[in-house]
N, CA, C and O atoms as a printed pandas DataFrame, in Angstrom:
     atom_number atom_name residue_name chain_id  residue_number  x_coord  y_coord  z_coord
0              1         N          GLN        A               1  108.976  116.087   88.542
1              2        CA          GLN        A               1  108.802  117.204   87.614
2              3         C          GLN        A               1  107.327  117.561   87.522
3              4         O          GLN        A               1  106.506  116.732   87.128
4              5         N          GLN        A               2  106.995  118.776   87.880
5              6        CA          GLN        A               2  105.609  119.231   87.810
6              7         C          GLN        A               2  105.344  119.798   86.424
7              8         O          GLN        A               2  106.115  120.597   85.892
8              9         N          THR        A               3  104.240  119.362   85.866
9             10        CA          THR        A               3  103.860  119.842   84.531
10            11         C          THR        A               3  103.180  121.197   84.658
11            12         O          THR        A               3  102.748  121.578   85.746
12            13         N          PRO        A               4  103.082  121.930   83.544
13            14        CA          PRO        A               4  102.329  123.189   83.574
14            15         C          PRO        A               4  100.875  123.018   84.020
15            16         O          PRO        A               4  100.319  123.901   84.675
16            17         N          ALA        A               5  100.264  121.898   83.672
17            18        CA          ALA        A               5   98.892  121.631   84.101
18            19         C          ALA        A               5   98.843  121.441   85.612
19            20         O          ALA        A               5   97.918  121.937   86.256
20            21         N          TYR        A               6   99.797  120.750   86.188
21            22        CA          TYR        A               6   99.853  120.557   87.625
22            23         C          TYR        A               6   99.999  121.908   88.332
23            24         O          TYR        A               6   99.295  122.191   89.302
24            25         N          ARG        A               7  100.910  122.724   87.839
25            26        CA          ARG        A               7  101.163  124.036   88.489
26            27         C          ARG        A               7   99.932  124.933   88.385
27            28         O          ARG        A               7   99.603  125.640   89.337
28            29         N          ALA        A               8   99.243  124.913   87.231
29            30        CA          ALA        A               8   98.034  125.694   87.069
30            31         C          ALA        A               8   96.937  125.215   88.030
31            32         O          ALA        A               8   96.237  126.020   88.645
32            33         N          GLY        A               9   96.806  123.908   88.144
33            34        CA          GLY        A               9   95.831  123.345   89.069
34            35         C          GLY        A               9   96.151  123.669   90.514
35            36         O          GLY        A               9   95.265  123.971   91.313
36            37         N          PHE        A              10   97.445  123.600   90.837
37            38        CA          PHE        A              10   97.870  123.930   92.201
38            39         C          PHE        A              10   97.508  125.373   92.578
39            40         O          PHE        A              10   96.968  125.628   93.654
40            41         N          GLU        A              11   97.807  126.286   91.696
41            42        CA          GLU        A              11   97.510  127.702   91.971
42            43         C          GLU        A              11   96.018  127.948   92.124
43            44         O          GLU        A              11   95.593  128.633   93.055
44            45         N          ARG        A              12   95.218  127.394   91.216
45            46        CA          ARG        A              12   93.788  127.584   91.320
46            47         C          ARG        A              12   93.237  126.911   92.583
47            48         O          ARG        A              12   92.406  127.484   93.288
48            49         N          GLY        A              13   93.707  125.691   92.859
49            50        CA          GLY        A              13   93.264  124.975   94.024
50            51         C          GLY        A              13   93.643  125.665   95.317
51            52         O          GLY        A              13   92.853  125.691   96.261
52            53         N          ARG        A              14   94.835  126.224   95.374
53            54        CA          ARG        A              14   95.278  126.934   96.558
54            55         C          ARG        A              14   94.394  128.151   96.809
55            56         O          ARG        A              14   93.965  128.396   97.937
56            57         N          ASN        A              15   94.131  128.895   95.769
57            58        CA          ASN        A              15   93.266  130.084   95.908
58            59         C          ASN        A              15   91.853  129.695   96.342
59            60         O          ASN        A              15   91.274  130.325   97.226
60            61         N          ASP        A              16   91.309  128.665   95.722
61            62        CA          ASP        A              16   89.973  128.189   96.088
62            63         C          ASP        A              16   89.976  127.652   97.547
63            64         O          ASP        A              16   89.029  127.869   98.303
64            65         N          GLY        A              17   91.036  126.967   97.903
65            66        CA          GLY        A              17   91.131  126.423   99.249
66            67         C          GLY        A              17   91.211  127.494  100.349
67            68         O          GLY        A              17   90.584  127.369  101.401
68            69         N          VAL        A              18   91.984  128.531  100.086
69            70        CA          VAL        A              18   92.054  129.642  101.034
70            71         C          VAL        A              18   90.672  130.214  101.279
71            72         O          VAL        A              18   90.259  130.426  102.419
72            73         N          GLN        A              19   89.973  130.456  100.198
73            74        CA          GLN        A              19   88.601  131.002  100.320
74            75         C          GLN        A              19   87.685  130.074  101.096
75            76         O          GLN        A              19   86.948  130.532  101.969
76            77         N          ALA        A              20   87.711  128.792  100.802
77            78        CA          ALA        A              20   86.870  127.824  101.493
78            79         C          ALA        A              20   87.226  127.776  102.966
79            80         O          ALA        A              20   86.335  127.711  103.814
80            81         N          GLY        A              21   88.514  127.806  103.287
81            82        CA          GLY        A              21   88.925  127.762  104.685
82            83         C          GLY        A              21   88.468  128.998  105.432
83            84         O          GLY        A              21   88.026  128.907  106.578
84            85         N          ARG        A              22   88.570  130.135  104.803
85            86        CA          ARG        A              22   88.124  131.370  105.455
86            87         C          ARG        A              22   86.602  131.335  105.695
87            88         O          ARG        A              22   86.122  131.764  106.745
88            89         N          GLU        A              23   85.866  130.827  104.722
89            90        CA          GLU        A              23   84.419  130.746  104.882
90            91         C          GLU        A              23   84.030  129.798  105.998
91            92         O          GLU        A              23   83.086  130.075  106.739
92            93         N          ASP        A              24   84.749  128.665  106.136
93            94        CA          ASP        A              24   84.437  127.727  107.216
94            95         C          ASP        A              24   84.859  128.288  108.588
95            96         O          ASP        A              24   84.203  128.024  109.596
96            97         N          ARG        A              25   85.932  129.042  108.618
97            98        CA          ARG        A              25   86.411  129.631  109.851
98            99         C          ARG        A              25   85.440  130.692  110.363
99           100         O          ARG        A              25   85.178  130.768  111.563
100          101         N          THR        A              26   84.910  131.505  109.461
101          102        CA          THR        A              26   84.033  132.580  109.891
102          103         C          THR        A              26   82.555  132.187  109.887
103          104         O          THR        A              26   81.718  132.895  110.448
104          105         N          GLY        A              27   82.246  131.085  109.268
105          106        CA          GLY        A              27   80.843  130.619  109.218
106          107         C          GLY        A              27   80.615  129.564  110.308
107          108         O          GLY        A              27   80.437  129.897  111.479
108          109         N          PRO        A              28   80.623  128.300  109.908
109          110        CA          PRO        A              28   80.291  127.255  110.898
110          111         C          PRO        A              28   81.418  126.992  111.899
111          112         O          PRO        A              28   81.211  126.310  112.902
112          113         N          LYS        A              29   82.590  127.524  111.634
113          114        CA          LYS        A              29   83.778  127.286  112.513
114          115         C          LYS        A              29   84.060  125.803  112.700
115          116         O          LYS        A              29   84.436  125.355  113.783
116          117         N          VAL        A              30   83.873  125.056  111.626
117          118        CA          VAL        A              30   84.103  123.622  111.652
118          119         C          VAL        A              30   85.086  123.252  110.560
119          120         O          VAL        A              30   84.864  123.566  109.391
120          121         N          TRP        A              31   86.172  122.587  110.931
121          122        CA          TRP        A              31   87.134  122.110  109.954
122          123         C          TRP        A              31   86.470  121.025  109.118
123          124         O          TRP        A              31   86.079  119.987  109.652
124          125         N          ASP        A              32   86.340  121.246  107.845
125          126        CA          ASP        A              32   85.624  120.288  106.979
126          127         C          ASP        A              32   86.338  120.169  105.613
127          128         O          ASP        A              32   85.723  120.320  104.558
128          129         N          LEU        A              33   87.598  119.907  105.669
129          130        CA          LEU        A              33   88.364  119.809  104.438
130          131         C          LEU        A              33   87.848  118.727  103.507
131          132         O          LEU        A              33   87.659  118.979  102.317
132          133         N          GLU        A              34   87.621  117.555  104.011
133          134        CA          GLU        A              34   87.202  116.434  103.157
134          135         C          GLU        A              34   85.754  116.568  102.693
135          136         O          GLU        A              34   85.335  115.867  101.772
136          137         N          GLY        A              35   85.008  117.435  103.302
137          138        CA          GLY        A              35   83.637  117.660  102.884
138          139         C          GLY        A              35   83.495  118.695  101.775
139          140         O          GLY        A              35   82.379  119.043  101.387
140          141         N          GLN        A              36   84.593  119.176  101.276
141          142        CA          GLN        A              36   84.566  120.209  100.270
142          143         C          GLN        A              36   84.247  119.605   98.890
143          144         O          GLN        A              36   84.955  118.713   98.422
144          145         N          ARG        A              37   83.204  120.085   98.259
145          146        CA          ARG        A              37   82.795  119.580   96.940
146          147         C          ARG        A              37   83.903  119.752   95.904
147          148         O          ARG        A              37   84.046  118.936   94.994
148          149         N          GLU        A              38   84.688  120.825   96.051
149          150        CA          GLU        A              38   85.723  121.129   95.057
150          151         C          GLU        A              38   86.733  119.979   94.906
151          152         O          GLU        A              38   87.299  119.777   93.831
152          153         N          LEU        A              39   86.945  119.242   95.981
153          154        CA          LEU        A              39   87.935  118.152   95.917
154          155         C          LEU        A              39   87.433  116.949   95.096
155          156         O          LEU        A              39   88.241  116.133   94.652
156          157         N          GLU        A              40   86.151  116.835   94.897
157          158        CA          GLU        A              40   85.624  115.686   94.158
158          159         C          GLU        A              40   86.016  115.772   92.691
159          160         O          GLU        A              40   86.661  114.861   92.173
160          161         N          GLN        A              41   85.640  116.846   92.017
161          162        CA          GLN        A              41   85.981  117.019   90.601
162          163         C          GLN        A              41   87.387  117.548   90.433
163          164         O          GLN        A              41   88.138  117.089   89.572
164          165         N          ALA        A              42   87.739  118.516   91.257
165          166        CA          ALA        A              42   89.086  119.090   91.234
166          167         C          ALA        A              42   89.484  119.614   89.860
167          168         O          ALA        A              42   90.645  119.519   89.461
168          169         N          ASP        A              43   88.514  120.165   89.143
169          170        CA          ASP        A              43   88.836  120.665   87.804
170          171         C          ASP        A              43   88.304  122.080   87.558
171          172         O          ASP        A              43   88.194  122.510   86.410
172          173         N          ALA        A              44   87.979  122.791   88.614
173          174        CA          ALA        A              44   87.521  124.176   88.474
174          175         C          ALA        A              44   88.581  124.984   87.733
175          176         O          ALA        A              44   89.747  124.993   88.128
176          177         N          GLY        A              45   88.186  125.648   86.679
177          178        CA          GLY        A              45   89.076  126.479   85.915
178          179         C          GLY        A              45   89.918  125.738   84.861
179          180         O          GLY        A              45   90.701  126.348   84.133
180          181         N          TYR        A              46   89.740  124.436   84.801
181          182        CA          TYR        A              46   90.532  123.647   83.848
182          183         C          TYR        A              46   90.103  123.923   82.416
183          184         O          TYR        A              46   88.916  124.022   82.104
184          185         N          GLN        A              47   91.118  124.044   81.547
185          186        CA          GLN        A              47   90.911  124.152   80.093
186          187         C          GLN        A              47   91.868  123.190   79.417
187          188         O          GLN        A              47   93.002  123.019   79.866
188          189         N          ALA        A              48   91.429  122.571   78.356
189          190        CA          ALA        A              48   92.245  121.577   77.661
190          191         C          ALA        A              48   93.617  122.137   77.254
191          192         O          ALA        A              48   94.598  121.396   77.194
192          193         N          SER        A              49   93.678  123.422   76.980
193          194        CA          SER        A              49   94.946  124.031   76.566
194          195         C          SER        A              49   95.994  124.023   77.683
195          196         O          SER        A              49   97.173  124.266   77.426
196          197         N          MET        A              50   95.572  123.747   78.914
197          198        CA          MET        A              50   96.506  123.717   80.048
198          199         C          MET        A              50   97.325  122.432   80.048
199          200         O          MET        A              50   98.409  122.389   80.631
200          201         N          GLY        A              51   96.819  121.388   79.402
201          202        CA          GLY        A              51   97.520  120.130   79.392
202          203         C          GLY        A              51   96.681  119.015   79.990
203          204         O          GLY        A              51   95.451  119.076   79.969
204          205         N          ASN        A              52   97.326  118.023   80.507
205          206        CA          ASN        A              52   96.699  116.829   81.005
206          207         C          ASN        A              52   95.738  117.121   82.189
207          208         O          ASN        A              52   96.139  117.723   83.185
208          209         N          ARG        A              53   94.479  116.688   82.060
209          210        CA          ARG        A              53   93.473  116.949   83.104
210          211         C          ARG        A              53   93.835  116.274   84.418
211          212         O          ARG        A              53   93.642  116.868   85.479
212          213         N          ALA        A              54   94.347  115.068   84.381
213          214        CA          ALA        A              54   94.715  114.358   85.606
214          215         C          ALA        A              54   95.811  115.106   86.352
215          216         O          ALA        A              54   95.779  115.182   87.580
216          217         N          ASP        A              55   96.794  115.668   85.618
217          218        CA          ASP        A              55   97.845  116.469   86.266
218          219         C          ASP        A              55   97.240  117.713   86.939
219          220         O          ASP        A              55   97.585  118.056   88.070
220          221         N          TYR        A              56   96.325  118.379   86.209
221          222        CA          TYR        A              56   95.653  119.537   86.773
222          223         C          TYR        A              56   94.923  119.184   88.048
223          224         O          TYR        A              56   95.006  119.903   89.044
224          225         N          GLN        A              57   94.200  118.062   88.013
225          226        CA          GLN        A              57   93.425  117.646   89.190
226          227         C          GLN        A              57   94.327  117.322   90.368
227          228         O          GLN        A              57   94.010  117.659   91.509
228          229         N          ALA        A              58   95.447  116.670   90.097
229          230        CA          ALA        A              58   96.397  116.364   91.187
230          231         C          ALA        A              58   96.932  117.652   91.812
231          232         O          ALA        A              58   97.011  117.774   93.035
232          233         N          GLY        A              59   97.295  118.601   90.967
233          234        CA          GLY        A              59   97.777  119.877   91.474
234          235         C          GLY        A              59   96.716  120.642   92.231
235          236         O          GLY        A              59   96.997  121.258   93.259
236          237         N          TYR        A              60   95.495  120.603   91.723
237          238        CA          TYR        A              60   94.368  121.313   92.356
238          239         C          TYR        A              60   94.134  120.759   93.760
239          240         O          TYR        A              60   93.970  121.516   94.717
240          241         N          ARG        A              61   94.120  119.424   93.871
241          242        CA          ARG        A              61   93.861  118.822   95.192
242          243         C          ARG        A              61   94.943  119.179   96.196
243          244         O          ARG        A              61   94.643  119.498   97.347
244          245         N          THR        A              62   96.206  119.129   95.768
245          246        CA          THR        A              62   97.298  119.460   96.658
246          247         C          THR        A              62   97.223  120.936   97.049
247          248         O          THR        A              62   97.382  121.278   98.221
248          249         N          GLY        A              63   96.987  121.790   96.088
249          250        CA          GLY        A              63   96.898  123.219   96.366
250          251         C          GLY        A              63   95.694  123.545   97.236
251          252         O          GLY        A              63   95.790  124.394   98.122
252          253         N          PHE        A              64   94.560  122.887   97.002
253          254        CA          PHE        A              64   93.356  123.173   97.797
254          255         C          PHE        A              64   93.586  122.807   99.256
255          256         O          PHE        A              64   93.222  123.564  100.156
256          257         N          ARG        A              65   94.180  121.662   99.485
257          258        CA          ARG        A              65   94.446  121.224  100.881
258          259         C          ARG        A              65   95.367  122.224  101.573
259          260         O          ARG        A              65   95.129  122.579  102.728
260          261         N          ARG        A              66   96.392  122.674  100.902
261          262        CA          ARG        A              66   97.292  123.647  101.508
262          263         C          ARG        A              66   96.569  124.975  101.752
263          264         O          ARG        A              66   96.700  125.572  102.821
264          265         N          GLY        A              67   95.820  125.425  100.773
265          266        CA          GLY        A              67   95.114  126.698  100.896
266          267         C          GLY        A              67   94.073  126.647  101.995
267          268         O          GLY        A              67   93.897  127.616  102.734
268          269         N          TYR        A              68   93.385  125.528  102.107
269          270        CA          TYR        A              68   92.339  125.409  103.160
270          271         C          TYR        A              68   92.960  125.571  104.517
271          272         O          TYR        A              68   92.403  126.266  105.367
272          273         N          ARG        A              69   94.113  124.944  104.755
273          274        CA          ARG        A              69   94.805  125.107  106.036
274          275         C          ARG        A              69   95.163  126.572  106.288
275          276         O          ARG        A              69   94.997  127.088  107.393
276          277         N          GLU        A              70   95.649  127.215  105.255
277          278        CA          GLU        A              70   96.024  128.645  105.388
278          279         C          GLU        A              70   94.806  129.490  105.673
279          280         O          GLU        A              70   94.853  130.354  106.547
280          281         N          GLY        A              71   93.730  129.269  104.970
281          282        CA          GLY        A              71   92.513  130.070  105.145
282          283         C          GLY        A              71   91.797  129.852  106.452
283          284         O          GLY        A              71   91.245  130.783  107.038
284          285         N          PHE        A              72   91.810  128.597  106.912
285          286        CA          PHE        A              72   91.119  128.251  108.161
286          287         C          PHE        A              72   91.920  128.778  109.354
287          288         O          PHE        A              72   91.355  129.213  110.357
288          289         N          GLY        A              73   93.246  128.728  109.222
289          290        CA          GLY        A              73   94.095  129.257  110.296
290          291         C          GLY        A              73   94.684  128.253  111.221
291          292         O          GLY        A              73   95.526  128.591  112.054
292          293         N          ARG        A              74   94.263  127.016  111.099
293          294        CA          ARG        A              74   94.862  125.960  111.926
294          295         C          ARG        A              74   94.543  124.609  111.306
295          296         O          ARG        A              74   93.674  124.492  110.441
296          297         N          ASN        A              75   95.251  123.611  111.758
297          298        CA          ASN        A              75   94.980  122.256  111.319
298          299         C          ASN        A              75   94.712  121.414  112.562
299          300         O          ASN        A              75   95.637  121.086  113.305
300          301         N          PRO        A              76   93.451  121.066  112.786
301          302        CA          PRO        A              76   93.112  120.343  113.997
302          303         C          PRO        A              76   93.817  118.980  114.113
303          304         O          PRO        A              76   93.617  118.264  115.094
């Protein structure tokens, strides 16, 4: 069961991941998913009213990884 905080984190993370993947594809052209600073904190956009921070972070990380693959265009 995904909590509202998880879903909110997933959506934000996916959007951020797509953007990061596109930037890496058109910039250095190097797959660097694990080097993304966003994955460390994984709380961009988080607000306490969303619910549990750990749930948000888990959703953000999952969404970011998916979005990065989509934005970059391939998974090496």
